[in-house]
C-alpha positions in Angstrom: -11.1 -19.6 -0.4 -8.2 -21.7 -1.8 -7.6 -22.1 -5.6 -9.7 -24.7 -7.4 -6.5 -26.2 -8.9 -4.2 -27.3 -6.1 -3.3 -30.5 -4.4 -2.3 -30.9 -0.7 -0.2 -33.9 0.0 1.4 -35.8 2.9 3.7 -38.7 2.8 4.7 -40.9 5.7 7.9 -42.9 6.2 8.2 -46.7 6.5 11.3 -46.5 8.8 12.0 -44.4 11.9 14.9 -42.0 12.4 16.2 -44.5 15.0 16.3 -47.2 12.3 18.1 -45.0 9.8 20.6 -43.9 12.5 21.4 -47.6 13.2 21.6 -48.6 9.5 23.9 -45.7 8.6 25.8 -45.8 11.9 25.1 -42.2 12.6 26.0 -40.6 16.0 22.4 -39.5 16.8 18.9 -39.5 15.4 19.0 -35.9 14.5 21.6 -36.7 11.9 19.1 -39.1 10.3 17.0 -36.1 9.2 19.6 -35.6 6.4 18.7 -39.0 4.9 14.9 -39.0 4.4 15.3 -41.1 1.2 16.5 -44.0 3.5 13.3 -43.9 5.5 11.1 -45.3 2.6 7.4 -44.9 1.8 4.6 -46.2 3.9 1.5 -44.3 2.7 0.5 -41.1 1.0 -2.6 -39.0 1.1 -3.8 -36.1 -1.1 -6.6 -33.7 -1.2 -7.9 -31.8 -4.2 -11.2 -29.9 -4.5 -12.2 -32.3 -7.3 -11.0 -35.7 -6.0 -11.3 -34.9 -2.2 -9.1 -37.3 -0.2 -7.2 -40.1 -2.0 -4.8 -42.6 -0.4 -1.8 -44.3 -2.1 -0.3 -47.5 -0.8 2.8 -47.4 -3.1 5.3 -44.6 -4.0 4.7 -45.2 -7.7 1.0 -44.6 -7.5 1.6 -41.5 -5.4 4.2 -40.1 -7.8 2.0 -40.8 -10.9 -0.9 -39.0 -9.3 1.1 -35.9 -8.3 2.7 -35.7 -11.8 -0.8 -35.4 -13.3 -2.1 -32.8 -10.9 -3.3 -29.5 -12.3 -2.2 -26.4 -10.4 0.2 -26.4 -7.6 1.2 -28.8 -4.9 0.9 -27.7 -1.3 2.6 -29.4 1.6 4.2 -28.9 5.0 7.9 -29.9 4.8 7.2 -31.7 1.5 10.3 -30.4 -0.2 12.9 -31.6 2.3 11.1 -34.6 3.8 7.9 -35.7 2.0 9.0 -36.0 -1.6 12.5 -37.4 -0.7 10.7 -40.4 0.8 9.9 -41.4 -2.8 13.5 -41.1 -4.1 14.6 -44.8 -3.6 11.2 -46.2 -4.7 10.4 -44.5 -8.0 12.2 -44.1 -11.3 14.6 -41.2 -11.2 12.8 -39.4 -14.0 9.6 -39.4 -12.0 11.3 -38.1 -9.0 13.0 -35.3 -11.0 9.7 -34.5 -12.6 8.2 -33.9 -9.1 11.0 -31.5 -8.3 9.9 -29.3 -11.2 6.2 -29.0 -10.3 4.9 -25.7 -8.8 5.0 -26.4 -5.1 4.2 -24.2 -2.1 5.9 -25.8 1.0 4.3 -23.9 3.9 7.2 -24.8 6.3 9.9 -23.7 3.8 8.0 -20.5 3.1 7.8 -19.9 6.9 11.5 -20.5 7.4 12.4 -18.2 4.5 10.3 -15.4 6.1 11.6 -15.7 9.7 15.2 -16.4 8.5 15.8 -19.1 11.0 14.7 -17.2 14.1 12.0 -19.7 15.0 11.3 -23.4 14.7 7.8 -24.6 14.2 5.8 -27.9 13.7 2.6 -28.5 11.8 0.8 -29.1 15.1 2.1 -25.8 16.5 1.2 -23.7 13.5 -2.2 -25.4 13.1 -3.2 -24.9 16.8 -2.2 -21.3 16.6 -3.8 -20.5 13.2 -6.8 -22.9 13.1 -7.5 -23.7 16.8 -7.0 -27.4 16.2 -4.0 -29.7 15.8 -3.1 -33.3 15.4 -5.3 -35.9 17.2 -2.3 -37.7 18.5 1.5 -37.3 17.9 2.2 -40.8 16.7 5.2 -42.7 15.2 4.0 -43.4 11.7 6.7 -45.9 11.0 5.7 -47.9 14.1 2.1 -48.0 12.9 3.3 -49.2 9.5 5.6 -51.8 11.0 2.7 -53.1 13.2 0.3 -53.2 10.3 -2.0 -50.6 11.9 -2.9 -49.2 8.5 -6.2 -47.6 9.4 -4.6 -45.6 12.1 -1.8 -44.6 9.8 -4.3 -43.5 7.1 -6.2 -41.4 9.7 -3.0 -39.8 10.8 -1.9 -39.0 7.3 -5.4 -37.6 6.4 -5.4 -35.5 9.5 -2.1 -33.9 8.4 -3.5 -33.2 5.0 -6.6 -31.6 6.5 -4.4 -29.4 8.7 -2.2 -28.3 5.8 -5.2 -27.6 3.7 -6.6 -25.5 6.5 -3.3 -23.6 6.9 -3.2 -22.9 3.1 -6.8 -21.6 3.2 -6.1 -19.5 6.3 -3.0 -18.0 4.7 -4.8 -17.1 1.5 -7.7 -15.5 3.3 -5.8 -13.7 6.0 -2.4 -13.0 4.5 -0.8 -14.2 7.7 0.1 -17.4 9.6 0.2 -17.8 13.3 2.5 -19.8 15.5 3.7 -20.1 19.1 7.5 -19.4 19.5 9.4 -22.0 21.5 9.3 -21.2 25.2 6.4 -18.8 24.8 2.7 -19.1 25.4 1.4 -16.2 23.4 0.7 -16.5 19.7 2.9 -14.7 17.2 2.2 -14.2 13.5 3.9 -13.4 10.2 2.6 -12.1 6.9 2.4 -14.5 4.0 1.5 -14.3 0.4 0.5 -17.8 -0.7 -0.6 -16.6 -4.2 3.1 -15.7 -4.9 5.1 -17.9 -2.6 6.5 -20.4 -5.1 10.0 -21.7 -5.7 
């Protein structure tokens, strides 16, 4: 069972990698991963045992809530992608405050443990560990651009549900499962989410 004081979060971008590539005149979309702060904020979702699911239509509301959370933040790629989406949309002191909160990033922890030998997605890890993944692999920025906010909210909440499931699975089993690229069989690594903090 997960701690009583923790907050799982997911933040979705307002712009696509293709848009950032064009704006910054980059050579390919992959290069745009280095500029998540240019993608902006479309919606955020959190889960805590006390508040359950909450949605945030603005970056400021999201940042204010996270700064008041008791316990640790839990995310999947929140360090390098999720939180940087807030950078251009909140005051710098808020953003810097978020950087100093206790934060377990499941993806970062995974990469630290495998030392770059494998690449993995939330969908991959969730299917291998939990037996379920994303409902659809959608383009969140397109949903936002087209005003399909209910679908965007559902997608964001599903991500939070999966990250919460992975966190709970890792705490209970002291391991996380994944499917290495090009393979069909499930692999696993040992984790210690009680101690895995920056």
